[in-house]
RODREN-606415 format. One record per atom (N, C-alpha, C): residue in three letters; x, y, z; residue number from 1; atom name. Coordinates in steps of 0.05 Angstrom, whole numbers, plus 5000, padded with zeros to 4 digits. Atoms other than C-alpha are relative to their C-alpha. Example, Ala and Ser with C-alpha at 12.3 -4.5 7.8 and 13.67 -1.06 7.14 Angstrom:
ALA	5018	4976	5000	1	N
ALA	5246	4910	5156	1	CA
ALA	5018	5024	5000	1	C
SER	4984	4976	4999	2	N
SER	5273	4979	5143	2	CA
SER	4985	5022	5014	2	C
END
This chain:
GLN	5001	5019	5021	1	N
GLN	2881	5325	3185	1	CA
GLN	4972	4989	4997	1	C
PHE	5027	5011	5005	2	N
PHE	2819	5296	3152	2	CA
PHE	5004	4971	4990	2	C
ILE	5000	5028	5008	3	N
ILE	2805	5222	3143	3	CA
ILE	4972	4992	4992	3	C
GLY	5025	5012	5009	4	N
GLY	2750	5190	3102	4	CA
GLY	4999	4971	5007	4	C
LYS	5004	5028	4992	5	N
LYS	2726	5126	3134	5	CA
LYS	4974	4990	4989	5	C
THR	5024	5011	5012	6	N
THR	2670	5079	3114	6	CA
THR	4975	5009	5014	6	C
ASP	5024	4990	4986	7	N
ASP	2623	5111	3165	7	CA
ASP	4999	5031	5001	7	C
GLY	5002	4971	5000	8	N
GLY	2639	5185	3153	8	CA
GLY	5027	5014	4997	8	C
LEU	4976	4983	5002	9	N
LEU	2689	5242	3148	9	CA
LEU	5008	5009	5028	9	C
TYR	4990	4994	4974	10	N
TYR	2733	5253	3209	10	CA
TYR	5021	5021	4999	10	C
TYR	4978	4981	4996	11	N
TYR	2778	5310	3233	11	CA
TYR	5016	4989	5023	11	C
ILE	4982	5009	4979	12	N
ILE	2839	5288	3273	12	CA
ILE	5015	5024	5010	12	C
ASP	4986	4977	4989	13	N
ASP	2864	5342	3320	13	CA
ASP	5029	4993	5009	13	C
SER	4972	5004	4993	14	N
SER	2935	5351	3347	14	CA
SER	5005	4980	5022	14	C
THR	4997	5020	4978	15	N
THR	2921	5305	3406	15	CA
THR	4993	4971	4989	15	C
GLY	5007	5026	5011	16	N
GLY	2899	5248	3359	16	CA
GLY	4970	4993	5004	16	C
ARG	5029	5004	4996	17	N
ARG	2825	5256	3378	17	CA
ARG	4985	5003	4973	17	C
ALA	5015	4999	5024	18	N
ALA	2777	5241	3321	18	CA
ALA	4972	5011	5005	18	C
THR	5027	4989	4999	19	N
THR	2713	5281	3310	19	CA
THR	4986	4995	4974	19	C
LEU	5016	5005	5024	20	N
LEU	2658	5259	3261	20	CA
LEU	4989	5027	4991	20	C
LEU	5009	4975	5011	21	N
LEU	2641	5317	3215	21	CA
LEU	4974	4998	4984	21	C
VAL	5025	5002	5017	22	N
VAL	2587	5292	3167	22	CA
VAL	4979	4985	5016	22	C
PRO	5021	5014	4985	23	N
PRO	2519	5267	3190	23	CA
PRO	5004	4970	5000	23	C
ALA	4997	5029	4998	24	N
ALA	2516	5195	3213	24	CA
ALA	4987	4987	4976	24	C
MET	5010	5014	5023	25	N
MET	2506	5148	3155	25	CA
MET	5006	4970	5002	25	C
PRO	4994	5029	5000	26	N
PRO	2504	5073	3141	26	CA
PRO	5029	4995	4991	26	C
THR	4973	5008	5008	27	N
THR	2573	5042	3136	27	CA
THR	4999	4986	4974	27	C
GLU	4997	5013	5027	28	N
GLU	2591	5024	3064	28	CA
GLU	5030	4999	4994	28	C
SER	4971	5004	5006	29	N
SER	2658	4997	3040	29	CA
SER	5011	5021	4981	29	C
THR	4990	4980	5020	30	N
THR	2662	5051	2985	30	CA
THR	4999	5028	5011	30	C
ASN	5002	4973	4988	31	N
ASN	2646	5111	3030	31	CA
ASN	5028	5011	5005	31	C
GLY	4975	4987	4995	32	N
GLY	2704	5160	3033	32	CA
GLY	5022	4995	4980	32	C
THR	4981	5006	5020	33	N
THR	2740	5131	2973	33	CA
THR	5004	5024	4982	33	C
ASN	4993	4977	5017	34	N
ASN	2775	5186	2932	34	CA
ASN	4990	5026	5012	34	C
LEU	5004	4975	4986	35	N
LEU	2766	5241	2983	35	CA
LEU	5014	5022	4985	35	C
LEU	4988	4978	5015	36	N
LEU	2781	5309	2952	36	CA
LEU	5003	5025	5017	36	C
ALA	4997	4973	4989	37	N
ALA	2810	5374	2978	37	CA
ALA	5002	5019	4976	37	C
ASP	5000	4983	5023	38	N
ASP	2794	5430	2929	38	CA
ASP	5018	5025	5005	38	C
SER	4982	4977	4999	39	N
SER	2832	5495	2915	39	CA
SER	4991	5021	5021	39	C
SER	5009	4981	4979	40	N
SER	2789	5533	2966	40	CA
SER	5003	4988	5028	40	C
GLY	4996	5012	4974	41	N
GLY	2807	5485	3022	41	CA
GLY	4976	4983	5010	41	C
ASN	5023	5017	4992	42	N
ASN	2739	5449	3023	42	CA
ASN	5008	4971	4997	42	C
ILE	4996	5029	5001	43	N
ILE	2739	5374	3036	43	CA
ILE	4974	4987	4989	43	C
TRP	5022	5013	5013	44	N
TRP	2694	5332	2992	44	CA
TRP	5000	4971	5008	44	C
TYR	5003	5027	4990	45	N
TYR	2669	5266	3021	45	CA
TYR	4979	4985	4983	45	C
PRO	5020	5016	5016	46	N
PRO	2637	5217	2971	46	CA
PRO	4991	4976	5016	46	C
ALA	5012	5023	4987	47	N
ALA	2589	5166	2999	47	CA
ALA	4978	4989	4983	47	C
ARG	5023	5011	5015	48	N
ARG	2536	5119	2973	48	CA
ARG	4975	5017	5004	48	C
SER	5024	4984	4994	49	N
SER	2484	5163	3007	49	CA
SER	5001	5028	4989	49	C
GLY	4998	4973	5010	50	N
GLY	2510	5228	2977	50	CA
GLY	5028	5010	4998	50	C
LEU	4975	4987	5002	51	N
LEU	2566	5276	2965	51	CA
LEU	5000	5024	5018	51	C
TYR	5000	4979	4979	52	N
TYR	2585	5322	3023	52	CA
TYR	5024	5017	4997	52	C
ARG	4978	4981	5001	53	N
ARG	2627	5385	3023	53	CA
ARG	5003	5013	5027	53	C
TYR	4995	4988	4974	54	N
TYR	2659	5408	3088	54	CA
TYR	5018	5025	4996	54	C
ASP	4985	4975	5001	55	N
ASP	2683	5480	3094	55	CA
ASP	5014	5004	5027	55	C
PRO	4986	4998	4974	56	N
PRO	2737	5482	3149	56	CA
PRO	4999	5028	5011	56	C
THR	5001	4973	4991	57	N
THR	2732	5558	3152	57	CA
THR	4975	5006	5016	57	C
SER	5025	4994	4987	58	N
SER	2659	5562	3171	58	CA
SER	4989	4976	5016	58	C
GLY	5010	5024	4986	59	N
GLY	2649	5490	3195	59	CA
GLY	4974	4990	4987	59	C
ALA	5025	5008	5013	60	N
ALA	2590	5484	3146	60	CA
ALA	5004	4974	4985	60	C
ILE	5001	5026	5015	61	N
ILE	2573	5415	3118	61	CA
ILE	4976	5001	4982	61	C
ASP	5022	4999	5019	62	N
ASP	2532	5416	3054	62	CA
ASP	4998	4974	4985	62	C
ASP	5005	5023	5018	63	N
ASP	2500	5358	3017	63	CA
ASP	4999	5012	4972	63	C
VAL	4998	4989	5027	64	N
VAL	2521	5375	2946	64	CA
VAL	4997	4978	4979	64	C
SER	5004	5023	5018	65	N
SER	2500	5309	2914	65	CA
SER	4987	5009	4973	65	C
PRO	5014	4996	5025	66	N
PRO	2483	5311	2840	66	CA
PRO	4971	4992	5002	66	C
GLY	5028	5006	5000	67	N
GLY	2407	5315	2836	67	CA
GLY	4986	5003	5027	67	C
ARG	5012	4999	4973	68	N
ARG	2396	5326	2912	68	CA
ARG	4978	5021	5000	68	C
GLY	5022	4981	4997	69	N
GLY	2329	5359	2926	69	CA
GLY	4982	5002	4976	69	C
GLN	5016	4998	5025	70	N
GLN	2302	5348	2856	70	CA
GLN	4986	4974	4995	70	C
PRO	5013	5025	5008	71	N
PRO	2252	5298	2830	71	CA
PRO	5020	4985	4981	71	C
ASP	4979	5014	5016	72	N
ASP	2298	5244	2800	72	CA
ASP	4987	4990	4974	72	C
ARG	5010	5008	5026	73	N
ARG	2280	5240	2727	73	CA
ARG	5023	4991	4981	73	C
SER	4978	5007	5019	74	N
SER	2350	5230	2697	74	CA
SER	5009	4971	5003	74	C
GLY	4991	5027	4997	75	N
GLY	2364	5162	2726	75	CA
GLY	5029	4997	5006	75	C
ILE	4971	5002	4994	76	N
ILE	2437	5179	2741	76	CA
ILE	5003	5000	5030	76	C
ILE	4996	5003	4972	77	N
ILE	2445	5153	2811	77	CA
ILE	5019	4978	5005	77	C
GLY	4981	5021	4994	78	N
GLY	2497	5111	2845	78	CA
GLY	5023	5009	5017	78	C
GLN	4976	4994	4984	79	N
GLN	2565	5110	2879	79	CA
GLN	5016	5023	4987	79	C
LYS	4982	4979	5009	80	N
LYS	2607	5173	2874	80	CA
LYS	5028	4989	5002	80	C
SER	4976	5016	5000	81	N
SER	2670	5136	2853	81	CA
SER	5026	5016	4997	81	C
ALA	4976	4984	5003	82	N
ALA	2719	5193	2837	82	CA
ALA	4992	5030	4998	82	C
LEU	5004	4971	5001	83	N
LEU	2725	5269	2842	83	CA
LEU	5024	5014	4990	83	C
ALA	4978	4982	5008	84	N
ALA	2767	5324	2811	84	CA
ALA	4989	5029	5000	84	C
HIS	5008	4972	4999	85	N
HIS	2766	5400	2815	85	CA
HIS	5018	5016	4982	85	C
TYR	4984	4983	5018	86	N
TYR	2789	5451	2763	86	CA
TYR	4985	5026	4997	86	C
ARG	5012	4973	5000	87	N
ARG	2776	5526	2765	87	CA
ARG	4976	5000	5019	87	C
ALA	5023	4999	4982	88	N
ALA	2706	5535	2792	88	CA
ALA	4983	4975	4997	88	C
TRP	5016	5024	5007	89	N
TRP	2683	5466	2768	89	CA
TRP	5009	4976	5016	89	C
THR	4995	5026	4987	90	N
THR	2677	5400	2805	90	CA
THR	4990	4978	4982	90	C
TYR	5007	5023	5017	91	N
TYR	2676	5335	2766	91	CA
TYR	4995	4976	5019	91	C
CYS	5008	5022	4983	92	N
CYS	2641	5275	2798	92	CA
CYS	4993	4976	4983	92	C
ALA	5007	5024	5014	93	N
ALA	2641	5204	2771	93	CA
ALA	4979	4985	5016	93	C
VAL	5022	5014	4987	94	N
VAL	2575	5169	2787	94	CA
VAL	4997	4973	4987	94	C
TYR	5000	5027	5010	95	N
TYR	2577	5094	2779	95	CA
TYR	4974	4986	5008	95	C
ASP	5026	5012	4993	96	N
ASP	2509	5059	2774	96	CA
ASP	5000	4970	5001	96	C
GLY	4998	5029	4999	97	N
GLY	2535	4988	2777	97	CA
GLY	5008	4988	4974	97	C
THR	4994	5009	5027	98	N
THR	2545	4982	2702	98	CA
THR	5017	5021	4985	98	C
ASP	4988	4977	5015	99	N
ASP	2564	5050	2672	99	CA
ASP	5008	5022	5019	99	C
THR	4992	4977	4984	100	N
THR	2598	5113	2698	100	CA
THR	4992	5025	4984	100	C
TYR	5007	4974	5011	101	N
TYR	2571	5183	2685	101	CA
TYR	5018	5021	5013	101	C
ILE	4983	4978	4990	102	N
ILE	2618	5243	2692	102	CA
ILE	4982	5024	5001	102	C
MET	5017	4976	4996	103	N
MET	2577	5300	2722	103	CA
MET	5019	5024	5005	103	C
VAL	4985	4976	4995	104	N
VAL	2602	5371	2724	104	CA
VAL	4982	5021	5014	104	C
GLY	5017	4981	4985	105	N
GLY	2578	5423	2774	105	CA
GLY	5017	5023	5010	105	C
ARG	4987	4976	4989	106	N
ARG	2593	5490	2806	106	CA
ARG	4982	5011	5022	106	C
ARG	5015	4987	4978	107	N
ARG	2572	5531	2866	107	CA
ARG	4978	5017	4988	107	C
ARG	5023	4984	5009	108	N
ARG	2503	5562	2856	108	CA
ARG	5004	5029	5008	108	C
GLU	4997	4971	4995	109	N
GLU	2507	5638	2850	109	CA
GLU	4976	5010	5017	109	C
GLU	5022	4989	4984	110	N
GLU	2465	5679	2899	110	CA
GLU	4977	5009	4982	110	C
GLY	5024	4992	5016	111	N
GLY	2394	5687	2871	111	CA
GLY	4995	4983	4976	111	C
GLU	5003	5017	5023	112	N
GLU	2405	5634	2818	112	CA
GLU	4979	4979	5006	112	C
ALA	5021	5020	4996	113	N
ALA	2345	5588	2809	113	CA
ALA	5011	4972	5003	113	C
GLY	4993	5029	4997	114	N
GLY	2348	5515	2829	114	CA
GLY	4999	4991	5028	114	C
TYR	5000	5013	4974	115	N
TYR	2357	5469	2888	115	CA
TYR	5028	4997	5011	115	C
GLY	4975	5006	4986	116	N
GLY	2413	5465	2939	116	CA
GLY	5023	5020	4993	116	C
PRO	4977	4982	5003	117	N
PRO	2481	5499	2943	117	CA
PRO	5017	4996	4975	117	C
TYR	4984	5007	5023	118	N
TYR	2509	5466	2881	118	CA
TYR	4982	4995	4976	118	C
LEU	5015	5004	5024	119	N
LEU	2485	5466	2809	119	CA
LEU	5016	4979	4983	119	C
TRP	4987	5021	5016	120	N
TRP	2500	5402	2770	120	CA
TRP	4988	4999	4973	120	C
HIS	5009	5002	5028	121	N
HIS	2496	5397	2695	121	CA
HIS	4997	4970	4993	121	C
GLY	5004	5027	5009	122	N
GLY	2474	5334	2659	122	CA
GLY	5027	4987	4995	122	C
ALA	4975	5014	5003	123	N
ALA	2526	5281	2646	123	CA
ALA	5017	5011	4978	123	C
LEU	4980	4990	5020	124	N
LEU	2588	5308	2610	124	CA
LEU	5006	4977	4981	124	C
VAL	4993	5024	5016	125	N
VAL	2604	5237	2586	125	CA
VAL	4990	4975	5014	125	C
LYS	5007	5026	4988	126	N
LYS	2582	5165	2597	126	CA
LYS	5021	4980	4992	126	C
ILE	4980	5021	5004	127	N
ILE	2634	5110	2604	127	CA
ILE	4984	4974	5002	127	C
THR	5016	5024	5001	128	N
THR	2597	5047	2583	128	CA
THR	5015	4975	5010	128	C
GLY	4989	5026	4991	129	N
GLY	2610	4982	2620	129	CA
GLY	5025	5001	5016	129	C
ASP	4976	4998	4984	130	N
ASP	2666	5007	2665	130	CA
ASP	4996	5020	5022	130	C
LYS	5002	4983	4976	131	N
LYS	2677	5043	2731	131	CA
LYS	5024	5019	5000	131	C
VAL	4978	4981	4997	132	N
VAL	2719	5107	2737	132	CA
VAL	5008	4999	5029	132	C
THR	4990	5002	4972	133	N
THR	2762	5097	2799	133	CA
THR	5019	5023	5008	133	C
ALA	4983	4977	4994	134	N
ALA	2806	5159	2794	134	CA
ALA	4997	5021	4978	134	C
MET	5001	4978	5019	135	N
MET	2804	5228	2761	135	CA
MET	5021	5021	5008	135	C
HIS	4981	4979	4995	136	N
HIS	2856	5283	2754	136	CA
HIS	5001	5019	4977	136	C
VAL	4998	4980	5022	137	N
VAL	2859	5348	2715	137	CA
VAL	5030	5008	4997	137	C
SER	4972	4992	5006	138	N
SER	2926	5363	2681	138	CA
SER	4998	5024	4981	138	C
SER	4999	4977	5018	139	N
SER	2938	5432	2653	139	CA
SER	5029	5003	4989	139	C
ILE	4973	4999	5011	140	N
ILE	3010	5415	2633	140	CA
ILE	4998	5002	4970	140	C
VAL	5004	4998	5029	141	N
VAL	2984	5406	2562	141	CA
VAL	4978	5021	4995	141	C
SER	5021	4981	5007	142	N
SER	2940	5456	2526	142	CA
SER	4985	4990	4976	142	C
PRO	5018	4993	4977	143	N
PRO	2881	5451	2527	143	CA
PRO	5003	4979	5022	143	C
PRO	4999	5018	4978	144	N
PRO	2876	5419	2596	144	CA
PRO	4983	4975	4996	144	C
ARG	5014	5026	5003	145	N
ARG	2852	5347	2603	145	CA
ARG	4991	4990	5027	145	C
LEU	5010	5014	4977	146	N
LEU	2809	5311	2654	146	CA
LEU	5006	4970	4995	146	C
TRP	4992	5028	5003	147	N
TRP	2842	5242	2660	147	CA
TRP	4983	4982	5017	147	C
LEU	5017	5019	4987	148	N
LEU	2800	5182	2678	148	CA
LEU	5014	4973	5002	148	C
GLY	4989	5026	4996	149	N
GLY	2828	5119	2709	149	CA
GLY	4977	4980	5003	149	C
LEU	5022	5019	4999	150	N
LEU	2783	5059	2697	150	CA
LEU	5007	4974	5014	150	C
LYS	4996	5025	4985	151	N
LYS	2774	4995	2737	151	CA
LYS	5012	4979	4981	151	C
SER	4989	5019	5020	152	N
SER	2790	4956	2673	152	CA
SER	5030	5003	4995	152	C
GLY	4971	4994	5005	153	N
GLY	2860	4987	2673	153	CA
GLY	5004	5020	4978	153	C
ASP	4998	4980	5021	154	N
ASP	2845	5034	2615	154	CA
ASP	5003	5028	5012	154	C
LEU	4997	4972	4993	155	N
LEU	2862	5108	2617	155	CA
LEU	4988	5016	4977	155	C
LYS	5013	4983	5021	156	N
LYS	2818	5159	2580	156	CA
LYS	5003	5029	5009	156	C
TYR	5001	4972	4992	157	N
TYR	2814	5235	2579	157	CA
TYR	4978	5015	4986	157	C
ILE	5020	4981	5011	158	N
ILE	2765	5291	2565	158	CA
ILE	5015	5026	4997	158	C
ILE	4988	4974	5004	159	N
ILE	2791	5356	2535	159	CA
ILE	4982	5021	5012	159	C
LEU	5015	4979	4987	160	N
LEU	2770	5416	2576	160	CA
LEU	5006	5027	4985	160	C
PRO	4995	4974	5014	161	N
PRO	2763	5488	2549	161	CA
PRO	5024	5014	5012	161	C
ASP	4977	4985	4990	162	N
ASP	2827	5528	2554	162	CA
ASP	4997	5031	4999	162	C
ASN	5005	4971	5002	163	N
ASN	2796	5596	2540	163	CA
ASN	4976	5007	5017	163	C
GLY	5022	4995	4982	164	N
GLY	2753	5607	2602	164	CA
GLY	4983	4975	5003	164	C
ASP	5017	5023	4995	165	N
ASP	2694	5562	2619	165	CA
ASP	4982	4993	4977	165	C
ASN	5018	5005	5022	166	N
ASN	2658	5566	2553	166	CA
ASN	5015	4986	4977	166	C
PRO	4986	5015	5021	167	N
PRO	2679	5511	2504	167	CA
PRO	4996	5012	4972	167	C
LEU	5004	4988	5026	168	N
LEU	2650	5551	2446	168	CA
LEU	5021	5020	4993	168	C
LEU	4979	4981	5005	169	N
LEU	2706	5601	2455	169	CA
LEU	5028	4987	4997	169	C
CYS	4975	5015	5001	170	N
CYS	2760	5547	2452	170	CA
CYS	5004	4989	4971	170	C
SER	4996	5009	5028	171	N
SER	2787	5537	2381	171	CA
SER	5009	4971	4998	171	C
THR	4989	5027	5001	172	N
THR	2819	5470	2399	172	CA
THR	4980	4979	5010	172	C
TYR	5020	5018	4989	173	N
TYR	2756	5440	2429	173	CA
TYR	4988	4982	4979	173	C
ARG	5012	5019	5019	174	N
ARG	2727	5378	2395	174	CA
ARG	4973	4991	5011	174	C
TYR	5027	5008	4992	175	N
TYR	2655	5355	2397	175	CA
TYR	4993	4972	4989	175	C
ALA	5010	5026	5009	176	N
ALA	2622	5286	2392	176	CA
ALA	4981	5005	4977	176	C
THR	5018	4997	5023	177	N
THR	2585	5277	2327	177	CA
THR	4973	4986	5005	177	C
SER	5026	5013	4993	178	N
SER	2530	5234	2360	178	CA
SER	5000	4995	5030	178	C
GLY	5002	5006	4972	179	N
GLY	2504	5218	2429	179	CA
GLY	4973	5006	5010	179	C
THR	5025	4993	4986	180	N
THR	2448	5228	2479	180	CA
THR	5006	5018	5023	180	C
ILE	4997	4982	4978	181	N
ILE	2436	5278	2533	181	CA
ILE	4976	4997	5019	181	C
ASP	5021	5001	4980	182	N
ASP	2397	5274	2598	182	CA
ASP	5000	5028	5013	182	C
PHE	5003	4974	4988	183	N
PHE	2371	5342	2622	183	CA
PHE	4991	4997	5029	183	C
PRO	5009	5000	4972	184	N
PRO	2367	5352	2698	184	CA
PRO	4978	5020	5003	184	C
ASP	5021	4980	4995	185	N
ASP	2313	5394	2730	185	CA
ASP	5011	5028	4997	185	C
ASP	4988	4974	5005	186	N
ASP	2361	5453	2728	186	CA
ASP	5009	5001	4971	186	C
ASP	4994	5000	5028	187	N
ASP	2358	5462	2653	187	CA
ASP	5001	5028	4988	187	C
PHE	4998	4973	5009	188	N
PHE	2358	5538	2649	188	CA
PHE	4980	5006	4978	188	C
GLY	5020	4994	5020	189	N
GLY	2295	5536	2606	189	CA
GLY	5005	4987	4973	189	C
ILE	4994	5014	5025	190	N
ILE	2327	5493	2551	190	CA
ILE	4979	4978	4996	190	C
SER	5019	5021	5005	191	N
SER	2277	5448	2518	191	CA
SER	5006	4985	4974	191	C
END
């Protein structure tokens, strides 16, 4: 069993002995909140200092924080307040104390340019003036939805593509008619 505590991610063996898995970090009241187990069996531990992925098969612990290892030019930093996983994608809510940004990332392919084991795209959406405290993907409806539970008590959702990972191939996908975008350092040459 895995337990997220305020000072790290622990594995509890059959004797009840606890072993710390992630590197030592400062204790924060929000560390370990909304721990996630993905479809591959990895355990995701959100902390103020970063986002860590533990692979129980290999024992590897990776820092997969959005923006880790890059010069921070986007300004999207803060508490990782909620996580969800769907297909090959991980969704991470980053709360900066005022607003929440929903980041979307995936495992970096071998030989793919960039920093670290995970590639994060710029914010998928910004929730102004509220904190996302829970996320869940539901594919009961078509197209699937990423549901967002907010601290204010509101519930919102984002429609995800139902025809593969490319929203341009999804006939039911809707787009915002206005907005802003922050490009991370991994921009694939887009200017």
